[in-house]
C-alpha angles and dihedrals in degrees: 000000000000091000091052091049091049091051090050092051096043121109089241087069106036097041096058091037090053091047091052093049091047092050093049091048096048094044096046093046097085099011095134100028094102129059121265099251150144109028095347098086090048090052093047093045094057096035091057091057128086120280093260088054091053095047091047088058098046100081089067096039123097095217130065119246106260099096093041089054094047091048090047093060091039091055091048087062105032106024131228104292114137092250093048099049092045096046092076090060089045090057095051091045090052094046090054090071089065092056092048088050092049094050092049096041099043101039108024118015143307090252093052092052093048097045094045090049093051092048089052092047093055096045114120088199091062092046090055092060094038084061094052127085093226138107100260102097089047089049092051092045094052092046092053091045090051092053091046091054091044091054090046090053090052091048094047108021093168094063107095095199094073098060089046094049091043091054092050092046094048091050089053089045097058090042088056100051136357090231086068083088088063089055089051091048088052090054090051089052089051090052092051099039101044111066098204093049091047091053095044108041113003093110093046092047094050089053091052089047092051092050090048093053092046089054089053095052094100089059099042096094091056090044092054090046093053093046089048090052090051096046091078090060139285136236088257113100120243111269129255124209090249088064089077089066093039091055095054087044087062090052092049105048100233141025094249091053091047092053090047091052093047089052090050091051092045092049092049090049092051092047090049090055100044103033126060098192116139113268112217099228131134100223129016090193089063091053092052092046093051090050091052092042089062106031102039098056091035094057096031095056091042091056093043088055091069085069102030113008111233101138096121127144096238092051090054096056092104092069097048094090087058090051093057091044090051092054091047092049090049090054089052089052094048095047102101090175140002095268095052089047092055091048092051094045092049093048093046098047093041091052090057093042097053092047093045121114115187091193101061114184117235087197095231126120104183093152088059089051092052091048091051093049091048090051091053100038117106133168111291094015111121124215114218117199124194133214095035094228090069086077090082096058092039094050093046090064100026100051117358093186092055089049090054091050090078096171094053105031096117093048092049092049092048089053086057090051091251114138121187107195141161096198135040092229089071091063121091099240092190089058091049091052090053095045117097092220143345138219120219120198116185144158118188090339090170089075088076102013101047094170093045091235092157093055092044092047091053091048090054092053096037113032096182121070144168122195135200124197111212119199122299113355109336122113129194119189128188111211120193142166 
């Protein structure tokens, strides 16, 4: 009984417990303050459907099915309110702090685990995705858990549970996001580049990797199809060298904090090269793995993006735990004594705290769009929406019951004279000629209508127009005769 009480009162219990509670509190605080927008309504729309409905959609979706399936069962219990559908992401984002803590505490030092966890906790970047009903917090959580189990396998190669758990986690990882394969490739690089890891666990890791790939065989045809579709180019612009800095800026809240972190990393690197003093860490393999975990995918995906642009902040979320661990390890390296360590820790954590905003803006005002359309809409006046996928966010706030009727959404919207289209040829031009006016709601319509045929067709039928720009990128135009 005394041993259990001591464990309960130990810092290895109350520190991670406090970190988890703090993360849940901060991430729940403004969970439903922003509109459900961008890819969220699409995700919720398909997740609410039956399993056949979900699997019918997947061949054209750029993410594997794991999050859709989890959200499907979640919605069946808790419904499709904004708070409900985002809370699942909030949970995974909050749980991730425990894995960051465990990696730092178990393999490097108590201070590294604590500092890295606090940097993660006060990251506005992480809040943004915790407030989004998408796969990214799950993807980051599974990546961090995979690296934790990998390191545990290296530390204790005779324990059979770690290869088993690593295999299961990696299967879930690649079924959550296609870039899970980049995380696996990084682990292979770690095996080949770090001698001790190669000698200890290369054979075991290759077995886990083979089992993981075998488990993914049913989904390989869809994977190849999606990569083939992306090989011709994506909507993401080609990268510039400045994007390397911009990306770590996103991880670090503000430019001044980013520069401070880069200086810390640079100083630690210089000290590592010129000073041979003993570094009080638990596991040098963990240090090398964290370095590779961040820098290999970061540079690899940046260079790949010159051929097929994929260097996007949300796709890089799986390396952010390594970024915060890197900063914490650098502080450990630079701390020549206890006092200097406290100064660095205070300055680093405070810099994130004072630049932290728990209510990150997703810069979408779809409710304002719907209110504007409703104020303009009159009998016989059609509403044209482009691109077609905007129908999900529009319907979520315009008619929640129609949104829930996932098999008949298009028909119900058409009965309301609302027409989501990607091409002008899908509009009934006779109907447009008879209509007294038309409303056009668009966001980046040129992605699907490169020659703006929809806009031009409306201008031919309705020569007078008034437009409203709605923060940040929505546009509503009233066309009349």
